[in-house]
N, C-alpha and C positions, 0 to 999 in steps of 0.2 A: 533135223530135221531133221531135219532135216524137220520138221515139215513137218513139220508135219513128217516124221521120217518114218524110222522100221520102228521107234516106240510106241506112236501112235497108232499105227498099225493093232495095235492089243483092244483100241475102238471098235475095229468089227468084229470081233467076236463076245465083245463086255455091253457094257449100258448104255452103248450107243442105238442098240436092236431095239430095247425098249421102251426107248423114245421116238424113233423113228417109225416104228410097224403101225404108230398110231394114226401115220399117214397112209388113208385109205386108196388103194389103186384101183386104178381104173377096172371096171368091168367090160366083160368081153361087148357089150351091148356100145359102151363107148368110141371101144378102136376104131376107126378106118377099117375098111376091108382087109384084108391081106393081099399083101401086093407080091410080086410073082421073085420078087429078091428076097433069099434064105441063106440062113449059114445051115451050116451041119458040123460037129466035132470031128466026124471022120471025112472029108474034104480035104481038110487045111491041117498039115502036120501043125501041132500045138504048140513049137516052140517059133515057127515062122507068125502064126496069126499074134501072138505076144508079142511080138517084135514091131508088128502094126503101130504107128501111131498117124497122125493126121498132120498134115501139112497145110491147110488153110482153115476157117472161121467154119465151122459144121455144127449147127446147135443140134441135129438128129443124125446119129451118127449108127447106125445095127453093130455094125461090122467096130465100132470102134466099141463100143458096149460090150460088145461079146467080148474083145481082146483084153478090156479092161477086168471082166466079171473074172477072165480063165485068172488073171495074175489073182485077181486077192482071193480065188480058191488055193491059192498058193501060201498064199501068207503062213497062215500057221506053221507048215513046214518051215516055208524061209525061218522064221523065228527059230524052232527049232534047231536048225543047223546052223542059224548065225551062235547061237552058245552051245549047242554040245556037235555037233558036226562040221567044222567049216569045211572039211573036204569038202565035202557033199554040197555046200554051197559054191564053193567053187566052180565044181563040175557043172551047176546049173548055171553058172554066166558063163561060162565059156563055151555052153547051147546056144543061149541067148543070143551069142558073139557071133557064134556060125551062121545061129539062121540069118541075123540082119539083111545079109546082102541079097541075101534070097528072099524076103520081105520086100525087101526096097525095088525086087526086079517084078514079084508078082503083083503088089499093090503099084506099082507105077509111081513111087513115091523118090519127092524131092531131096536131095543129100542135104542132111542134117548141120545147121553149123559149125564149125571146130570149135573147140574151145583156145581160147585165147589167153594165152599166160604171160602175165608181168616178168622182167627179172628177176629172177628172186632174191640174188644176192642186194640187188639196189632194194630189192622193197622189204627185205629180211632189215636194211640198214635203215630205211624210213621207218621200219615199225622201233625200233632200238630206239632213234634220235627221239620218238612220240614219248615211249616209254620211261624215258631217261627222262624227259620234259617234266612227263606225268607225277614220276617217283619224288622227283628234287620239289616240285613243288606241292603234293599230300606231308612231303618229311621236314616241312619246315617248321613246324612247330612241337617238334616228338624229341629237342634235345639231343639228338644220336652224336656221338663223336667221329671226327671224318673217318676213321676205320670202320667203324660199322658200320655207317652211312656206303662207305665206296664198297663193304663186304656184301650189304646187302642188294644195292645195284647191280655188284657184277652176277648176284644169283637171276636177279630178275632179266639181266638183258641175255643170261645162258639158258633161259626155259627154265630154271632148278623151281623157281618161286613165281608163286602169282598172290594178288592181293583183290579177292573178290567183293565187293559192296555188298550191304542188304536192304540197301534204299531203291524202292522203286524208280527205277528210269522213265517211265511210261505212265503218268498221271493221268488216269481217265478223264475228265472233263477236259483240262486244258490241251490235253492232247485231238481229240475229239475238236473242239473248237478251233483248230488249226487247220483241222481238215474242211470245218465247215465254211473258215474265214476264204481259204483256196478258192472253194466252192465258189461265195458269194463275188470273190473279185474275180471269178473269171465267165459270171453269171454276168456283170457287168461289160464283159466285152462279149457278147453277145454267146456265154456258151452256157445256157442254164443246165442245171446235170437233169438225169434220167436214171430210175433207179433201176433199165438194164431189164434183158431177160436172163435169169438163170440155165443152165446147162440140165438138162436133167434124160433119166434113161430114155430110147426111145420106144414106144408102142411098139413096133415089130418086136424090140427084140425081148421087152416085158410078155408078150402075147407069146413069144414060141419059148424062150426060151430064160423067164420069170423065176419058175417055181426049181429048174434047176440049178440054177446059181445062188437058192435061199442059201443062209438069210442074206446076202451082201446085194442081191436086187431089190431088198426091202429096204436097204440101208437109201440114203440119198447119192448121187453118181456124185457130187460132190466132195462128200466126207469120203469116200471110197480113193477117189483120186486122190484127193489132200493126205491120205493116210499113207497112199504107196507113193507119194511123193510123185503124183505121172499128169499132173495138173497139164504141164508142158507137151506132154504127148497126147493127151484125149479130150482138151476143152483149151483147144489154141484158141486164142483172138484174134492172128493176125497182124497186130502189130509189136510183137513181141522184137523183131527186129529194127523197126525205129527206134523205141525205147531203148535199147542196146547200145545202137549208134549212138544216140544223145548222151549216154552215158561214158562211151569211151572216151568222146570227145569232152569232156572235164577233167579237172584236175586231179590229183591224188590225193583220197581224204578230204574232198571238199563237196560232197552231197547230203544235205541232210534230208530226212524226211518228207517236210511240204515241200522243196521241190522236189522232190520223185513222183510224189503225188501227184505235183500241178501238170508237169510232164506228159506221163500218162494221160491224167484228164484230159490236157490240152491234144493229144495222138487219138484219143478214143471219142472225141467231140461231146464230152460230159455224160456217156457211159459209166454209171459209174460202177456197175459192175465189173463191165471190162477193165475198166479205171485199174480196178484193185486186181483180177485177174491177173491181168497183161504182168505189172509188178510179181507177183506172186510165179508165174511162169519163166518172166529172166530169172528171178533165184531158183525156181524147183530144176531147170531143166540139166544142173550141173551139180547138184547137192551132194551126190554123192562122190564128186571129182576128186583124186587124190590134192594135196597140197591147195583145197578150192580158196582158202584164203590168200591164194598169190592168182588168183583168176584176176583179168585185167575188171571186170566189174567191177569186183567185191573188191579191188584196190582204191576206186574211186570212193567208196561211201561210207561217211564219215561216222569213228566209233558210236557209238551207242549205248554202251553200257558203262556201270561202275565198275570198272575193274581195271586194273593195274598187270601189265603181266605180257608177252610174248607168246602166252598160251590162248588168248583171248578170243573169243569165238565171235568175231563179228560178225562173218557170213550166216550165222546161224540166228545172230539176235536177230535181223531181218528180216530171214527166213520164216520164223518162227511166227514172228509180228504178224506181217502180212497174211500170213498164212490162214495164222488164227482169226487175224481180222477181219478177212473174206469169211469167213465161217460165219464168224457171229453178225457181217450184215445181212447174211443168204436167211442165216436160219432161225438165229435170234440171241439172246445172251443164255438163257437156262442150258439147250445143245451145247454151243459155245463154252460153257464154262464145265460142260461133263467132257467135252472135248478134251479143255485144258489139264481138265485133273485126270483123266486119262493119259495124257501127252506128260505128265509130271509124275505119275506112276511106273509109266513104261519107262521113261527116261535114269528114274532110281533103280530099276529091276537092270538094267541093261550097262547102267557103271558104278556096278556094286555100289548103289546108294549112296553115291558123292556128288550130294545135293547142290547142286547150282542155280540160287536164289536168283539170276538176272533173269536165267532162260523162265523160271518157274515165271516171273513177271510179265515176260511177252508173251507166256502160256494163257494166264489168265485176264491180262488186262486188255490183249489185244481183241479177246470176244468182247468185252464189255463195251470196248470204244466202237467195234463194227455195227454191233445194235445200236445202240444211243446213235453214231451216224446215221443209220436206218430211221430212226426214228424223227432224228430232228429232219432228215429231209422231205418224211411224208407232212411233218409237221410245219415245213416252207421256213425252218430260222432262217436259212441264208439269205432270204426276201428283208428280211429286216436288222437294224442294226449295222454295223460296220466296226471291226478292231484289228486294223495294222497290226499289232502288236502280238496279237496271236501264233502270228508268223514265229516270230524269235525263239530262238534253241532252243535259250534260256528261261521260255516261259513252257515251253509243248513238254522238253525235255527235265529231268529233275537228276541231273551230273553233281551233285554236291555233296558227294558222299567224303566225310569225314576219317580219314585212317589212319588218324596218329594214334590208336590204341592198340590196333594191327601191327601197325611199324614199332612198336616202340613192343610188344609180345616179342615180334620175329625177331627183334635186337637182342630182346633176354635169352629166348631160346639157342640163338645166335651163338651167346654166348656159355650157356650150359651147355653147346655141343647136341641141343635135341631139337633141332629145324627137320624130323622128319618127317612128318605127318600134317596133316591140313586139322587145325582145331580154330574153334568157334572162341570168338574175341571181342563180345559184344557184337558194335556193330557190323565188323567187319570180318571174314575171314582170312586166313594164311594158312599156304599150304606149301611142299617144298612136293616137285614132280623128281621121281626116281626112273634113274636114267636104266 
């Protein structure tokens, strides 16, 4: 991500500029009179200002715009540091950490909710039990000898082997139909949908600093925040903690996408923009956290990828899917497709071309789903028909990958002593992790 995370940031300087520059910026005549409140590069230390974050819902927030733009301007340098100068990146992060308490005092910010981790030992055992069940089910038709089966399962449970499916788990039409059915059912209970009002750069920021922060100020505020993984800091809905409380109350690995969407929809009283943004914010707040797969909220989410192994990034799947879905809902299929392409290319570059077809599916299908949801709401599709079965995960998720050939190939490579690197196996991919 995460998130549309570091890799997506490449989009800030690439193809999105050509797309979003077509959106006309307001002329001076269209803007309200200049307010007395203003910002200056020299009045506040950049590290302190970059540590600013919203503590409540604000559609117009000039200070937040300025802070986000400052961070966006550092993005190319951070990408360079990430690849070539990790010591410079570590120094920058240390300076940001030191500036945070100053920013909290200067801007009178409320303390942020602390990360809550599950017990790691218990979580690892739970994941191992699930991986064992998944592997034994997948291996039923492989004809493996008991010794080979045990050896591969041991590699899986030690995180030395993964099976990555190539089947798209997010069929666009079925997933969108699920979202519409949830809206239809909630509308019948008295919560009709509204499109919502999207966040945008404030007129004050555009007038005073828009030119200074080009090209970032020419992009939508949403894509800059998503690219930075900063929606939880600069696009706060005010509903995040309520949704997070609900997530924490659910059993381990029990929350399906339709249930999370429904709960956020109810909390946000049918505002679809805030519904999707609240989900993204809950996920985005901790996308850079170490051991994010062991965060309590992550452990409550159902695995939604065609993968078997201890290294499956379930957090990343949810984060990527809802981030791109939100963007597709707000900006349309074309822009979302472009963002998804840039995210995939960026991920390939940063991972040294370790292609992940499951992450790729989230990047591309999420935008198409969001765009289709927007169109269906405009056309009031939720007001006609009724399909209760649309919220069945077996219908809106395709988690029926056939791993037979991948497992057989892994067993053959194990016999030959060649299970050393990722290889293509037709429908699936198998790879061994180097320690």
